SEDRENLUM-260132 format. One record per residue (C-alpha): residue number from 1; residue in three letters; chain; x, y, z. Coordinates in steps of 0.1 Angstrom, whole numbers. Layout:
! SEDRENLUM-260132
<r i="NUM" aa="ALA" ch="A" u="X" v="Y" w="Z"/>
...
***
This chain:
! SEDRENLUM-260132
<r i="1" aa="MET" ch="A" u="959" v="1065" w="1277"/>
<r i="2" aa="SER" ch="A" u="923" v="1053" w="1272"/>
<r i="3" aa="HIS" ch="A" u="904" v="1032" w="1297"/>
<r i="4" aa="HIS" ch="A" u="890" v="1008" w="1271"/>
<r i="5" aa="PRO" ch="A" u="896" v="971" w="1276"/>
<r i="6" aa="ALA" ch="A" u="926" v="956" w="1259"/>
<r i="7" aa="PRO" ch="A" u="919" v="944" w="1224"/>
<r i="8" aa="THR" ch="A" u="919" v="907" w="1218"/>
<r i="9" aa="THR" ch="A" u="944" v="891" w="1194"/>
<r i="10" aa="GLU" ch="A" u="914" v="883" w="1172"/>
<r i="11" aa="GLU" ch="A" u="903" v="920" w="1171"/>
<r i="12" aa="LEU" ch="A" u="939" v="930" w="1162"/>
<r i="13" aa="ARG" ch="A" u="940" v="903" w="1134"/>
<r i="14" aa="ALA" ch="A" u="908" v="918" w="1119"/>
<r i="15" aa="LEU" ch="A" u="923" v="953" w="1122"/>
<r i="16" aa="ILE" ch="A" u="956" v="946" w="1105"/>
<r i="17" aa="PHE" ch="A" u="939" v="929" w="1076"/>
<r i="18" aa="GLN" ch="A" u="922" v="962" w="1067"/>
<r i="19" aa="SER" ch="A" u="957" v="971" w="1053"/>
<r i="20" aa="PRO" ch="A" u="964" v="959" w="1018"/>
<r i="21" aa="ILE" ch="A" u="1001" v="954" w="1025"/>
<r i="22" aa="ALA" ch="A" u="993" v="931" w="1055"/>
<r i="23" aa="ARG" ch="A" u="970" v="910" w="1033"/>
<r i="24" aa="THR" ch="A" u="997" v="908" w="1005"/>
<r i="25" aa="HIS" ch="A" u="1024" v="897" w="1029"/>
<r i="26" aa="GLY" ch="A" u="1001" v="874" w="1049"/>
<r i="27" aa="PHE" ch="A" u="1012" v="885" w="1083"/>
<r i="28" aa="VAL" ch="A" u="999" v="863" w="1111"/>
<r i="29" aa="ILE" ch="A" u="995" v="878" w="1146"/>
<r i="30" aa="GLU" ch="A" u="1004" v="850" w="1170"/>
<r i="31" aa="GLU" ch="A" u="1002" v="872" w="1201"/>
<r i="32" aa="ALA" ch="A" u="995" v="907" w="1211"/>
<r i="33" aa="VAL" ch="A" u="994" v="916" w="1248"/>
<r i="34" aa="ASP" ch="A" u="1000" v="948" w="1268"/>
<r i="35" aa="GLY" ch="A" u="1025" v="965" w="1245"/>
<r i="36" aa="THR" ch="A" u="1041" v="934" w="1230"/>
<r i="37" aa="SER" ch="A" u="1034" v="913" w="1199"/>
<r i="38" aa="VAL" ch="A" u="1046" v="883" w="1180"/>
<r i="39" aa="VAL" ch="A" u="1039" v="885" w="1143"/>
<r i="40" aa="ARG" ch="A" u="1049" v="858" w="1117"/>
<r i="41" aa="LEU" ch="A" u="1057" v="865" w="1081"/>
<r i="42" aa="PRO" ch="A" u="1051" v="832" w="1062"/>
<r i="43" aa="TYR" ch="A" u="1077" v="823" w="1037"/>
<r i="44" aa="ALA" ch="A" u="1068" v="830" w="1001"/>
<r i="45" aa="GLU" ch="A" u="1091" v="830" w="971"/>
<r i="46" aa="HIS" ch="A" u="1080" v="866" w="960"/>
<r i="47" aa="LEU" ch="A" u="1096" v="879" w="993"/>
<r i="48" aa="THR" ch="A" u="1131" v="867" w="984"/>
<r i="49" aa="ARG" ch="A" u="1158" v="884" w="965"/>
<r i="50" aa="VAL" ch="A" u="1186" v="871" w="943"/>
<r i="51" aa="GLY" ch="A" u="1204" v="844" w="963"/>
<r i="52" aa="GLY" ch="A" u="1172" v="831" w="979"/>
<r i="53" aa="VAL" ch="A" u="1173" v="852" w="1011"/>
<r i="54" aa="ILE" ch="A" u="1143" v="871" w="1024"/>
<r i="55" aa="SER" ch="A" u="1144" v="907" w="1011"/>
<r i="56" aa="GLY" ch="A" u="1150" v="938" w="1032"/>
<r i="57" aa="PRO" ch="A" u="1117" v="954" w="1023"/>
<r i="58" aa="ALA" ch="A" u="1099" v="922" w="1035"/>
<r i="59" aa="MET" ch="A" u="1117" v="925" w="1069"/>
<r i="60" aa="ALA" ch="A" u="1110" v="962" w="1071"/>
<r i="61" aa="GLY" ch="A" u="1073" v="954" w="1066"/>
<r i="62" aa="LEU" ch="A" u="1074" v="928" w="1094"/>
<r i="63" aa="ALA" ch="A" u="1092" v="952" w="1117"/>
<r i="64" aa="ASP" ch="A" u="1065" v="978" w="1110"/>
<r i="65" aa="ALA" ch="A" u="1037" v="953" w="1116"/>
<r i="66" aa="ALA" ch="A" u="1051" v="939" w="1148"/>
<r i="67" aa="VAL" ch="A" u="1056" v="973" w="1164"/>
<r i="68" aa="SER" ch="A" u="1023" v="987" w="1151"/>
<r i="69" aa="ILE" ch="A" u="1004" v="958" w="1167"/>
<r i="70" aa="ALA" ch="A" u="1024" v="961" w="1200"/>
<r i="71" aa="ILE" ch="A" u="1015" v="998" w="1201"/>
<r i="72" aa="LEU" ch="A" u="978" v="992" w="1193"/>
<r i="73" aa="SER" ch="A" u="977" v="966" w="1221"/>
<r i="74" aa="HIS" ch="A" u="991" v="993" w="1245"/>
<r i="75" aa="LEU" ch="A" u="969" v="1022" w="1233"/>
<r i="76" aa="ARG" ch="A" u="937" v="1000" w="1233"/>
<r i="77" aa="THR" ch="A" u="921" v="1020" w="1205"/>
<r i="78" aa="ALA" ch="A" u="917" v="1019" w="1167"/>
<r i="79" aa="THR" ch="A" u="933" v="1050" w="1155"/>
<r i="80" aa="SER" ch="A" u="931" v="1068" w="1122"/>
<r i="81" aa="GLY" ch="A" u="961" v="1090" w="1125"/>
<r i="82" aa="PHE" ch="A" u="985" v="1062" w="1136"/>
<r i="83" aa="VAL" ch="A" u="1014" v="1062" w="1110"/>
<r i="84" aa="THR" ch="A" u="1051" v="1053" w="1110"/>
<r i="85" aa="THR" ch="A" u="1073" v="1084" w="1112"/>
<r i="86" aa="SER" ch="A" u="1107" v="1068" w="1113"/>
<r i="87" aa="MET" ch="A" u="1125" v="1034" w="1112"/>
<r i="88" aa="THR" ch="A" u="1161" v="1024" w="1118"/>
<r i="89" aa="LEU" ch="A" u="1166" v="989" w="1106"/>
<r i="90" aa="ASN" ch="A" u="1198" v="970" w="1111"/>
<r i="91" aa="PHE" ch="A" u="1203" v="938" w="1091"/>
<r i="92" aa="LEU" ch="A" u="1225" v="914" w="1112"/>
<r i="93" aa="ARG" ch="A" u="1228" v="884" w="1089"/>
<r i="94" aa="PRO" ch="A" u="1210" v="870" w="1058"/>
<r i="95" aa="ALA" ch="A" u="1175" v="858" w="1064"/>
<r i="96" aa="PRO" ch="A" u="1171" v="822" w="1052"/>
<r i="97" aa="PRO" ch="A" u="1141" v="813" w="1030"/>
<r i="98" aa="THR" ch="A" u="1117" v="803" w="1058"/>
<r i="99" aa="ASP" ch="A" u="1090" v="820" w="1080"/>
<r i="100" aa="LEU" ch="A" u="1103" v="850" w="1099"/>
<r i="101" aa="VAL" ch="A" u="1090" v="860" w="1133"/>
<r i="102" aa="GLY" ch="A" u="1089" v="896" w="1145"/>
<r i="103" aa="LYS" ch="A" u="1087" v="904" w="1181"/>
<r i="104" aa="GLY" ch="A" u="1074" v="940" w="1188"/>
<r i="105" aa="ILE" ch="A" u="1079" v="958" w="1221"/>
<r i="106" aa="VAL" ch="A" u="1066" v="992" w="1231"/>
<r i="107" aa="LEU" ch="A" u="1095" v="1013" w="1245"/>
<r i="108" aa="ARG" ch="A" u="1076" v="1046" w="1252"/>
<r i="109" aa="VAL" ch="A" u="1043" v="1061" w="1244"/>
<r i="110" aa="GLY" ch="A" u="1040" v="1099" w="1247"/>
<r i="111" aa="ARG" ch="A" u="1012" v="1123" w="1238"/>
<r i="112" aa="ARG" ch="A" u="1022" v="1125" w="1202"/>
<r i="113" aa="LEU" ch="A" u="1048" v="1098" w="1195"/>
<r i="114" aa="ALA" ch="A" u="1051" v="1061" w="1203"/>
<r i="115" aa="ILE" ch="A" u="1085" v="1043" w="1200"/>
<r i="116" aa="GLY" ch="A" u="1089" v="1006" w="1197"/>
<r i="117" aa="GLU" ch="A" u="1115" v="979" w="1189"/>
<r i="118" aa="ALA" ch="A" u="1113" v="949" w="1166"/>
<r i="119" aa="ARG" ch="A" u="1135" v="918" w="1168"/>
<r i="120" aa="ILE" ch="A" u="1133" v="896" w="1138"/>
<r i="121" aa="HIS" ch="A" u="1145" v="860" w="1136"/>
<r i="122" aa="PRO" ch="A" u="1138" v="829" w="1115"/>
<r i="123" aa="ALA" ch="A" u="1110" v="806" w="1129"/>
<r i="124" aa="GLY" ch="A" u="1127" v="780" w="1152"/>
<r i="125" aa="ASP" ch="A" u="1160" v="799" w="1154"/>
<r i="126" aa="GLU" ch="A" u="1164" v="827" w="1180"/>
<r i="127" aa="ASP" ch="A" u="1195" v="843" w="1163"/>
<r i="128" aa="LEU" ch="A" u="1184" v="877" w="1151"/>
<r i="129" aa="VAL" ch="A" u="1185" v="885" w="1114"/>
<r i="130" aa="ALA" ch="A" u="1174" v="921" w="1119"/>
<r i="131" aa="HIS" ch="A" u="1167" v="947" w="1146"/>
<r i="132" aa="ALA" ch="A" u="1146" v="978" w="1142"/>
<r i="133" aa="VAL" ch="A" u="1135" v="1009" w="1162"/>
<r i="134" aa="LEU" ch="A" u="1104" v="1027" w="1149"/>
<r i="135" aa="SER" ch="A" u="1084" v="1057" w="1159"/>
<r i="136" aa="PHE" ch="A" u="1048" v="1064" w="1151"/>
<r i="137" aa="THR" ch="A" u="1025" v="1093" w="1155"/>
<r i="138" aa="VAL" ch="A" u="999" v="1090" w="1182"/>
<r i="139" aa="PRO" ch="A" u="966" v="1109" w="1174"/>
<r i="140" aa="SER" ch="A" u="957" v="1135" w="1199"/>
<r i="141" aa="VAL" ch="A" u="921" v="1122" w="1202"/>
<r i="142" aa="PRO" ch="A" u="917" v="1084" w="1201"/>
<r i="143" aa="ASP" ch="A" u="889" v="1070" w="1179"/>
<r i="144" aa="ALA" ch="A" u="867" v="1042" w="1189"/>
<r i="145" aa="PRO" ch="A" u="878" v="1012" w="1210"/>
<r i="146" aa="ILE" ch="A" u="889" v="982" w="1189"/>
<r i="147" aa="GLY" ch="A" u="862" v="956" w="1184"/>
***
């Protein structure tokens, strides 16, 4: 792991908005500290499916964002080779039409692979609507520190 100072939440907010999908969904990083994150997906009608519930692809994006940010807060670098390699996503109940919160947690970071967990729940309701485990490649040589 690098010896760079931990990125600030503001630095991570700027980094995530380099991604067009993050801008489209409007993810809001509420917290990112030492391998954990809290990311909000603001409600928008285009994120719903028939029946008015939040769609699976929107929740998958939130899970990916939450774990990505948690891992970046752990790695302490901006990385060019950092990509999702797998995701297992379990939908536990329909997600109501409201903001969703994704809590990302780093489970393990190795030389080439990082694994994290995302817990997704409606804002103001701690009952989970989805749970995911994701893995990401970790570049062999880190790029520059964030910021």
